[in-house]
C-alpha positions in Angstrom: 27.2 20.8 -16.7 24.2 22.9 -15.7 20.6 22.2 -16.5 20.7 24.6 -19.5 23.9 23.3 -21.1 23.4 21.0 -24.1 25.5 17.8 -23.7 26.7 15.9 -26.7 24.4 13.3 -28.1 24.9 10.2 -25.9 26.9 7.2 -27.0 24.2 4.5 -26.8 26.7 1.7 -27.1 28.4 2.8 -23.9 27.8 0.6 -20.9 26.4 2.5 -18.0 26.0 0.7 -14.7 26.7 -2.5 -16.6 23.8 -1.8 -19.0 23.7 -1.0 -22.7 20.8 0.4 -24.6 19.3 -1.7 -27.4 21.2 -1.1 -30.6 18.4 -0.4 -33.1 17.7 2.4 -35.5 14.4 3.1 -33.8 16.1 3.6 -30.5 18.6 6.0 -32.0 15.9 8.0 -33.8 13.8 8.2 -30.6 16.8 9.3 -28.6 17.5 12.0 -31.2 13.9 13.2 -31.0 14.0 13.4 -27.2 17.5 15.0 -27.2 16.4 17.7 -29.7 13.0 18.4 -28.1 13.9 18.4 -24.5 15.9 20.6 -22.2 19.1 19.0 -21.0 17.4 18.6 -17.5 14.5 16.7 -19.0 16.5 14.6 -21.4 18.8 13.5 -18.6 15.8 12.6 -16.5 14.2 10.3 -19.2 17.6 8.6 -19.8 18.1 8.0 -16.0 14.6 6.5 -15.9 15.6 3.8 -18.4 18.7 2.7 -16.5 17.2 3.0 -13.1 14.2 1.0 -14.2 16.4 -1.8 -15.4 18.4 -1.7 -12.2 15.2 -2.0 -10.1 12.2 -3.8 -11.6 14.3 -5.0 -14.6 16.0 -7.5 -12.3 12.8 -9.3 -11.4 10.4 -8.6 -14.3 11.4 -11.7 -16.2 11.5 -11.5 -20.0 10.7 -8.1 -21.4 11.2 -6.3 -24.6 14.1 -3.9 -23.9 13.5 -1.8 -27.0 9.9 -1.1 -25.7 11.3 -0.2 -22.3 13.8 2.2 -23.8 11.3 3.8 -26.2 8.7 4.3 -23.5 11.2 5.8 -21.1 13.0 8.1 -23.5 9.8 9.5 -25.0 7.6 9.6 -21.8 8.0 13.3 -21.2 7.5 14.7 -24.7 4.3 16.3 -23.4 6.4 18.7 -21.2 8.2 20.0 -24.3 7.3 22.3 -27.2 7.2 19.2 -29.4 3.9 18.1 -28.0 1.8 21.2 -27.0 -1.9 20.9 -26.5 -4.7 21.4 -24.1 -4.8 17.9 -22.6 -2.6 16.8 -19.7 1.0 16.3 -20.6 1.1 12.5 -20.5 -1.7 12.2 -23.1 -0.1 14.8 -25.4 3.2 13.0 -25.0 1.8 9.6 -25.6 0.1 10.8 -28.9 3.4 12.4 -30.0 5.3 9.2 -29.3 2.8 7.2 -31.2 2.9 9.5 -34.2 6.7 9.2 -34.2 6.5 5.4 -34.0 3.9 5.1 -36.7 6.1 7.3 -39.0 9.0 5.1 -38.3 7.1 1.9 -39.3 6.8 0.5 -35.8 4.4 -2.4 -35.3 1.0 -1.1 -34.2 0.7 -3.4 -31.1 4.2 -2.4 -29.9 3.3 1.2 -30.5 0.2 1.0 -28.5 2.2 -0.5 -25.6 4.4 2.5 -25.7 1.3 4.8 -25.8 -0.2 3.0 -22.8 2.9 3.2 -20.7 3.4 6.9 -21.4 -0.2 7.8 -20.9 -0.5 6.0 -17.6 2.9 6.9 -16.1 1.7 9.5 -13.5 -0.5 6.8 -12.0 0.1 3.4 -10.4 -1.6 1.4 -13.2 1.7 0.6 -15.0 2.8 -1.4 -11.9 0.1 -3.9 -12.7 0.6 -4.2 -16.4 3.1 -5.8 -18.8 6.7 -6.3 -17.6 7.8 -3.4 -19.9 5.4 -1.0 -18.3 6.5 -2.1 -14.8 10.2 -1.5 -15.6 9.5 1.9 -17.0 7.3 2.9 -14.1 9.9 1.7 -11.6 12.6 3.9 -13.3 10.3 7.0 -13.2 9.5 6.4 -9.5 13.1 5.9 -8.7 14.3 9.1 -10.4 11.5 11.4 -9.3 10.8 10.3 -5.7 13.5 7.7 -4.9 11.3 4.6 -4.8 13.6 1.5 -5.0 16.9 3.4 -5.2 18.0 1.9 -1.9 17.9 -1.6 -3.5 20.5 -0.6 -6.1 24.3 -0.8 -5.4 25.2 2.9 -4.7 28.1 2.9 -7.1 25.7 1.9 -9.9 23.3 4.8 -9.0 26.3 7.2 -9.0 27.4 5.9 -12.4 23.9 6.6 -13.9 23.9 10.1 -12.3 27.4 10.9 -13.6 26.4 9.9 -17.1 23.2 11.9 -17.0 23.5 14.6 -14.2 20.5 15.8 -12.2 21.6 19.4 -12.4 19.1 20.8 -9.9 16.4 18.3 -10.9 14.2 18.5 -7.8 13.7 22.3 -8.1 13.5 22.5 -11.9 11.3 19.5 -12.4 8.8 20.8 -9.9 8.8 24.1 -11.7 8.0 22.2 -15.0 5.0 20.6 -13.3 4.0 24.0 -11.8 4.0 25.5 -15.3 2.0 22.6 -16.6 -0.6 23.0 -13.8 -0.8 26.7 -14.3 -1.3 26.4 -18.1 -3.9 23.6 -17.9 -5.6 24.0 -14.5 -8.6 21.9 -15.4 -6.9 19.1 -17.5 -5.6 17.0 -14.6 -8.6 15.2 -13.3 -8.2 13.3 -10.0 -9.6 9.8 -9.5 -13.4 10.2 -8.7 -13.2 8.1 -5.6 -10.4 10.2 -4.2 -12.4 13.3 -4.8 -15.3 11.8 -2.9 -12.9 10.8 -0.1 -11.5 14.3 0.1 -14.9 16.0 0.3 -17.0 13.5 2.1 -14.7 11.3 4.3 -13.1 13.7 6.7 -11.1 15.8 4.3 -8.5 13.2 3.1 -5.4 15.3 2.3 -4.0 15.6 -1.2 -0.3 14.6 -1.2 2.2 17.3 -1.7 4.2 16.6 -4.9 6.9 19.0 -4.0 7.6 17.3 -0.7 7.7 13.9 -2.4 10.2 15.1 -5.0 12.3 16.7 -2.3 12.4 13.5 -0.3 14.2 11.6 -3.0 17.6 10.3 -1.9 19.5 12.6 -4.2 21.1 16.0 -3.4 19.4 17.7 -6.2 
């Protein structure tokens, strides 16, 4: 399957790497929203994030609400789709879109805000210091995009996740998604003010190269 071919809607009751998604109507509806809104490349990414998050941080996070983990993971990139256009950076647009969906589905407000927080903060490191659900989701995103923690997972389990949701040129195509986002909203993505001070006033601290970080992930594509 290539990055442009639409796969069948996934069987959420199927065990992947020994893990099964929560069997709730909200999970099924959220998955349908992501599947219909996202390119196959992006949909496979958000699904891999759920399984990789549980295989990494999920093993040590203690008790967590697996439905919140799934909802946050599967909806976290709506801001990179036509479902959630807008002038703000993609994680904010996506968090708002996810919250509108959850409100419409009758989700508890507190749980909806946890999903909003997790999605809105996911490009940063703040989720790693928050609730167990946020930590699991963040671990999955970091694992899939730049390979953090992948080495701690049994390789056969990683292979099973990737077979279920192929990467299909993910490194190149995901970078191009971010490039389009940056080009369309050049002033929306504000850096941390202290980092800006460090860059301009403390010897020219370099800005990390996102493309190099994505390319360094321990996946072929």
